[in-house]
C-alpha positions in Angstrom: -3.8 57.8 -10.3 -1.1 56.9 -7.7 -3.6 54.9 -5.7 -4.4 52.7 -8.7 -0.7 52.0 -9.2 -0.2 51.2 -5.6 -3.2 48.8 -5.6 -1.9 47.1 -8.8 1.6 46.7 -7.3 0.2 45.3 -4.1 -2.0 42.8 -6.0 0.9 41.7 -8.1 3.2 41.3 -5.1 0.6 39.3 -3.2 0.0 37.1 -6.3 3.8 36.6 -6.6 4.0 35.6 -3.0 1.2 33.0 -3.4 2.9 31.5 -6.5 6.3 31.5 -4.8 4.9 29.8 -1.7 3.2 27.2 -3.8 6.4 26.5 -5.6 8.4 26.2 -2.4 5.8 23.7 -1.0 6.0 21.7 -4.2 9.8 21.6 -4.1 9.6 20.5 -0.4 7.2 17.7 -1.3 9.4 16.5 -4.2 12.5 16.6 -2.0 10.7 14.5 0.7 9.5 12.0 -1.9 13.0 11.7 -3.3 14.6 11.0 0.1 11.8 8.5 0.8 12.6 6.7 -2.5 16.3 6.7 -1.7 15.7 5.3 1.8 13.4 2.6 0.6 15.8 1.7 -2.2 18.6 1.3 0.3 16.6 -1.2 2.4 17.8 -4.7 1.3 15.9 -6.9 3.7 12.4 -5.7 4.3 10.7 -6.7 7.6 7.1 -6.8 6.6 4.4 -6.1 9.2 0.7 -6.0 8.8 -0.7 -2.5 9.1 -4.1 -0.9 9.3 -6.3 -3.9 10.2 -4.6 -6.3 7.7 -5.0 -4.2 4.6 -1.3 -3.4 3.9 2.1 -4.8 4.6 4.6 -2.2 5.7 8.4 -2.6 6.2 9.4 -1.8 9.8 12.8 -0.6 8.6 12.1 1.8 5.7 8.3 2.3 5.7 7.8 0.9 2.2 4.2 -0.2 1.6 3.4 -3.4 -0.3 0.4 -4.5 -2.2 -3.0 -4.4 -0.7 -3.7 -7.7 1.1 -7.5 -7.5 1.2 -8.7 -6.2 -2.1 -12.1 -4.5 -2.1 -15.1 -6.5 -3.2 -16.0 -4.1 -5.9 -12.8 -4.9 -7.8 -13.2 -8.6 -7.7 -12.6 -11.0 -10.6 -16.2 -11.3 -11.5 -16.6 -7.6 -11.7 -13.7 -6.9 -14.0 -14.6 -6.5 -17.7 -13.4 -9.1 -20.2 -10.7 -7.5 -22.5 -12.6 -8.6 -25.7 -15.9 -7.2 -24.6 
């Protein structure tokens, strides 16, 4: 009987540790995204540079990424459905 209680307690503690670690990782990610948003919002004059073989423009000061320069051929104008169809 005691062995069953110990195993249940160990299972619950390990499950709680996994859930707690996942929560801390999520909070860390949200904090990093918040500070990145604040840093990019404080950048008034972006210095755009071409990045990744001309696909993106990236600010050299804050790291903000602009729109995609070379859209994929699959998402071309002729392939987009008409809104009334």
